[in-house]
C-alpha positions in Angstrom: -77.6 170.6 28.9 -77.0 169.1 25.3 -74.0 166.6 25.1 -72.5 168.0 21.9 -72.1 171.7 23.1 -70.8 170.4 26.7 -67.0 170.3 26.8 -65.1 169.9 30.1 -61.4 169.2 29.8 -60.1 168.2 33.0 -56.1 167.6 33.1 -54.6 166.5 37.0 -50.9 166.7 36.9 -48.1 167.4 39.4 -44.5 168.4 38.7 -41.7 166.3 39.8 -39.2 167.1 42.6 -36.6 166.8 40.1 -38.4 169.2 37.4 -39.3 171.5 40.1 -35.1 171.5 40.7 -34.4 172.1 37.2 -36.6 175.2 37.4 -34.9 176.1 39.9 -31.4 175.7 38.3 -32.6 177.7 35.3 -34.4 180.8 37.1 -31.0 180.9 39.0 -28.7 180.2 36.0 -31.3 183.0 34.0 -31.3 185.8 37.0 -27.6 185.5 37.4 -27.4 186.7 33.7 -30.3 189.4 33.8 -32.5 190.6 31.4 -31.9 191.4 27.7 -30.4 194.8 26.7 -32.7 197.8 26.4 -32.0 198.3 22.4 -32.6 201.3 20.4 -35.5 200.7 18.0 -33.4 200.7 14.8 -30.7 198.2 15.4 -31.3 194.6 15.6 -28.1 192.2 16.7 -26.4 190.0 14.6 -25.7 187.5 17.3 -27.7 185.8 20.5 -25.7 185.4 24.4 -23.7 182.9 23.7 -22.9 182.6 27.4 -26.2 181.7 28.4 -26.0 179.4 25.4 -23.2 177.8 26.9 -24.1 177.4 30.3 -27.4 176.2 29.9 -26.1 173.6 27.3 -23.1 172.5 30.0 -24.1 173.2 32.7 -27.9 171.8 32.9 -28.3 169.9 29.9 -31.2 171.9 28.5 -30.8 171.4 24.8 -30.5 168.0 25.4 -33.8 167.4 27.4 -36.1 166.4 25.4 -33.7 164.2 22.6 -33.4 160.6 23.6 -30.3 158.6 24.8 -29.7 157.2 22.0 -29.2 160.5 20.0 -27.0 162.2 22.0 -29.8 163.6 24.3 -30.8 163.4 28.1 -33.7 161.2 27.3 -36.4 163.1 29.1 -39.7 164.3 27.8 -41.1 167.4 25.7 -42.7 168.6 29.2 -39.2 169.3 30.7 -38.2 171.0 28.0 -41.6 172.9 28.3 -40.0 174.0 31.6 -36.5 175.8 30.5 -39.0 177.1 27.9 -41.0 178.8 30.3 -37.7 180.6 32.2 -36.5 181.8 29.2 -40.1 183.5 28.6 -39.9 184.8 32.1 -36.4 186.6 31.5 -36.7 187.7 27.7 -34.0 185.8 27.0 -32.8 186.1 23.1 -31.0 182.7 22.8 -32.5 180.4 19.7 -33.7 177.7 22.0 -37.2 177.4 20.8 -36.2 177.2 16.9 -33.1 175.3 17.5 -34.2 173.0 20.4 -37.4 172.8 20.6 -38.8 172.9 16.8 -35.6 171.7 15.0 -35.2 168.9 17.1 -39.1 167.1 17.5 -39.5 168.4 13.6 -36.4 165.6 13.2 -37.8 163.3 15.2 -41.5 163.1 13.7 -39.8 161.9 10.6 -38.4 159.2 12.0 -35.7 159.4 9.7 -32.8 157.1 12.0 -29.9 158.4 10.3 -30.9 162.2 9.9 -32.0 161.5 13.7 -28.2 160.4 14.6 -26.8 163.2 12.6 -28.2 166.5 13.8 -29.9 165.8 17.2 -26.4 165.2 19.0 -25.1 168.9 17.5 -28.9 170.1 19.1 -28.4 168.0 22.0 -25.1 169.7 22.6 -25.8 173.3 22.1 -22.5 172.9 19.5 -25.4 173.6 16.3 -28.2 175.9 16.3 -30.9 174.4 13.8 -33.5 176.4 12.4 -37.0 175.1 10.8 -38.0 177.5 8.1 -42.0 177.3 7.6 -44.2 179.8 7.4 -44.9 181.4 4.1 -45.9 184.9 2.9 -49.5 183.2 1.7 -50.3 180.5 4.0 -48.7 181.5 7.4 -47.8 178.7 9.4 -50.2 176.2 7.4 -50.5 172.6 8.5 -49.7 171.1 5.1 -49.7 172.4 1.5 -47.1 174.5 1.3 -46.4 176.6 -1.8 -42.4 175.8 -1.4 -42.0 173.0 -3.9 -39.1 170.0 -4.1 -38.6 167.9 -6.9 -36.6 164.8 -7.3 -33.1 165.5 -9.3 -31.3 162.1 -9.0 -29.9 161.2 -5.7 -30.9 165.0 -4.8 -33.8 166.8 -4.0 -33.9 170.5 -5.1 -36.5 173.3 -3.9 -38.4 176.7 -4.9 -40.3 178.8 -2.7 -40.1 181.2 -0.4 -39.9 181.0 3.4 -40.8 184.1 5.8 -40.2 184.0 9.9 -37.9 181.9 9.9 -36.5 181.6 13.8 -32.9 182.5 14.0 -32.4 181.3 10.3 -29.2 183.8 9.6 -27.4 182.7 12.4 -28.2 179.2 11.8 -25.7 176.1 11.3 -28.0 174.1 9.5 -31.7 174.8 7.8 -34.9 172.7 7.3 -37.2 173.5 5.4 -40.8 172.2 5.2 -42.1 171.8 1.6 -44.6 170.0 -0.5 -43.4 166.8 -2.8 -45.9 164.5 -4.4 -48.4 166.5 -2.8 -47.8 166.1 0.4 -45.4 167.5 2.9 -41.6 166.6 3.8 -38.8 168.1 5.4 -35.4 168.7 3.8 -32.4 169.9 5.1 -30.7 172.8 2.9 -27.3 171.7 1.2 -26.1 175.5 1.2 -28.2 177.7 3.7 -28.8 181.5 2.7 -31.0 183.3 5.1 -31.5 187.3 4.9 -31.7 188.8 8.1 -34.8 190.9 8.8 -36.3 193.2 10.9 -38.6 191.7 13.6 -41.3 194.0 15.7 -39.8 192.0 19.2 -36.1 192.9 19.2 -35.1 189.6 20.9 -36.6 187.5 18.8 -34.5 187.5 15.5 -35.9 186.4 12.1 -34.9 186.1 8.6 -36.1 185.1 4.8 -35.0 182.5 2.4 -35.2 182.7 -1.5 -35.2 179.3 -3.1 -34.2 178.4 -6.4 -33.4 175.4 -7.5 -31.3 174.9 -4.1 -30.1 172.2 -3.9 -30.9 169.9 -0.2 -31.3 166.5 1.2 -34.7 164.9 1.9 -35.0 163.7 5.8 -38.9 162.1 5.8 -42.4 163.1 6.2 -43.2 164.4 9.6 -46.8 164.8 10.5 -46.8 168.3 10.7 -50.0 168.6 12.9 -47.1 167.4 15.8 -45.1 170.5 15.1 -47.7 172.6 15.0 -49.0 171.3 18.5 -45.2 171.3 19.8 -44.9 175.4 18.6 -48.3 176.2 20.2 -48.0 174.7 23.6 -44.0 176.2 23.7 -45.3 179.6 22.6 -48.1 179.5 25.6 -45.2 178.5 28.1 -43.0 180.8 26.7 -45.7 183.6 27.5 -46.9 182.7 30.8 -43.2 183.2 32.2 -43.0 186.6 30.6 -46.3 187.5 32.1 -45.5 186.3 35.0 -42.5 188.3 35.9 -43.9 191.3 34.0 -46.6 191.3 36.3 -44.4 191.0 39.0 -41.9 194.2 38.1 -45.3 196.5 37.3 -46.7 195.6 41.1 -43.1 196.5 42.5 -43.5 199.5 40.2 -46.6 200.7 42.2 -45.4 200.1 45.6 -42.4 202.3 44.7 -44.0 205.5 42.6 -46.2 207.9 44.5 -49.2 210.0 43.9 -51.1 212.3 46.2 -48.3 211.6 49.0 -49.0 207.9 48.7 -48.0 204.5 46.6 -50.0 204.5 43.2 -50.9 200.7 44.0 -52.8 201.6 47.3 -55.3 203.1 45.1 -58.5 200.8 44.9 -58.7 201.0 41.0 -55.5 200.0 40.5 -55.9 197.5 42.8 -58.6 195.6 41.1 -56.2 196.3 37.4 -53.8 194.4 39.1 -55.8 191.9 40.2 -57.9 191.1 36.4 -54.1 190.6 35.7 -53.0 188.1 38.4 -56.3 186.0 37.8 -55.6 186.3 33.6 -51.6 184.9 34.6 -52.9 182.0 37.0 -55.5 181.0 34.3 -53.3 181.1 31.3 -50.8 179.1 33.8 -53.1 176.4 34.0 -54.0 176.2 30.5 -50.4 176.4 29.8 -49.8 173.5 31.7 -52.1 171.4 30.9 -51.2 171.8 27.2 -47.8 170.7 27.4 -48.3 168.0 29.7 -51.1 166.8 26.7 -48.4 167.9 23.9 -45.5 165.9 25.7 -47.8 162.7 26.7 -48.9 162.9 22.9 -52.5 162.5 25.1 -55.6 162.7 22.2 -56.4 166.4 23.3 -53.1 167.7 22.5 -53.8 169.4 19.2 -57.2 171.2 21.2 -55.2 172.3 24.1 -52.3 173.6 22.7 -54.5 175.6 20.2 -56.6 176.8 22.9 -53.4 177.5 25.6 -51.6 179.5 22.5 -54.3 181.4 21.9 -55.6 181.7 25.5 -51.6 182.4 27.0 -50.5 185.2 24.2 -53.5 187.3 24.4 -53.1 187.1 28.4 -49.5 188.2 27.6 -50.2 191.2 25.5 -52.9 192.1 27.7 -50.4 192.5 30.9 -47.8 193.5 28.9 -50.2 196.5 27.8 -51.5 197.2 31.2 -47.9 197.3 32.4 -47.0 200.2 30.1 -50.1 202.3 31.1 -49.1 201.8 34.8 -45.7 202.6 34.4 -46.7 205.9 33.1 -44.3 208.1 31.0 -41.5 206.2 31.9 -42.9 203.1 30.1 -43.3 204.5 26.8 -39.4 205.6 26.5 -36.6 203.2 24.9 -35.0 203.1 27.4 -37.1 200.9 29.5 -38.1 197.1 29.0 -41.6 197.6 29.1 -41.7 197.9 25.6 -39.7 194.9 24.9 -42.5 193.1 26.7 -45.2 194.8 24.8 -43.4 194.0 21.9 -42.8 190.8 22.4 -46.5 190.0 23.5 -47.6 191.4 20.4 -45.2 189.0 18.0 -45.9 186.0 20.2 -50.2 186.4 19.2 -48.9 186.6 15.5 -46.4 183.9 15.4 -47.3 180.5 14.8 -51.0 181.4 13.7 -53.1 183.9 15.4 -55.6 183.4 18.1 -58.5 184.1 15.8 -56.7 181.3 13.6 -56.7 178.7 16.1 -59.9 179.1 17.5 -61.4 179.1 14.0 -59.8 175.1 13.8 -60.8 174.2 17.2 -64.8 174.2 15.8 -64.2 172.5 12.6 -62.4 170.0 14.3 
């Protein structure tokens, strides 16, 4: 085979005892709290589970894991943070961890602006502040640069013009950070007076908002490498999807053991065994790729962008396939608003779209 047509990625690592214990602590905390409430289709919660948010911050220090100690963090790494993300996905948690403790903190760190880090990161680390990153735009989606939102200098201040969509927890955030273009380059700004309008998303467990900017005063934080934010977002969503897919598959298997048809559990039928086996293989493959991406992005390995794109594509697609299969195997109850099956299906569908579709990521892999 031509060497240019063969590509093998081998990543070997194992979680430490401390990382396994972190996973166990977070899982037990979330299991005690339970999963999300099954909401009516026309109701979107304005807030989130602040009790879980506070417990993760105070008892586990989850928000601070990827933040250096000098900025009030725990001084661990992004890998530990993504372990928490996977467990939050397992419970379809509605807290703003992905937007604040992952995306916003990484964006601030990526600027290299020490003053900004000292001012914003301690609040994120303690959980006292919810910080949101306004990234996507109607025309370009989650682009890596070339934002249509522009920034211009006005003396000592900056003014922003544009529109941001799909802003995670934008209406609940205490602080909103905006990626915009100035002098032809992307830069990160902090809105002086954030005003976001909540929108009704497909996934009712993930709040989103729009922000319309017109001469909006802001503070320049720096020029972060947008590709780093793309990689972190992709790896995080892959981890979340794996956690959710694993638990939903377990729930589906248990249901097939309980539901009977023709005098026997439906899980005993060979055809359903094959379908569940395919789901299990999909979860395990997705998990391996997710862990490879998490490690690579955390260590800033040279393959980080490729592995993150691969993981985002494969893991969200695997989750969607398992979510859809789970609805089918739950039968009539699986298509009612009273069951969490629809929450998984909608979370999976939104995960495919969030931070760029699989086809978008694969197209960039082909041109890399």
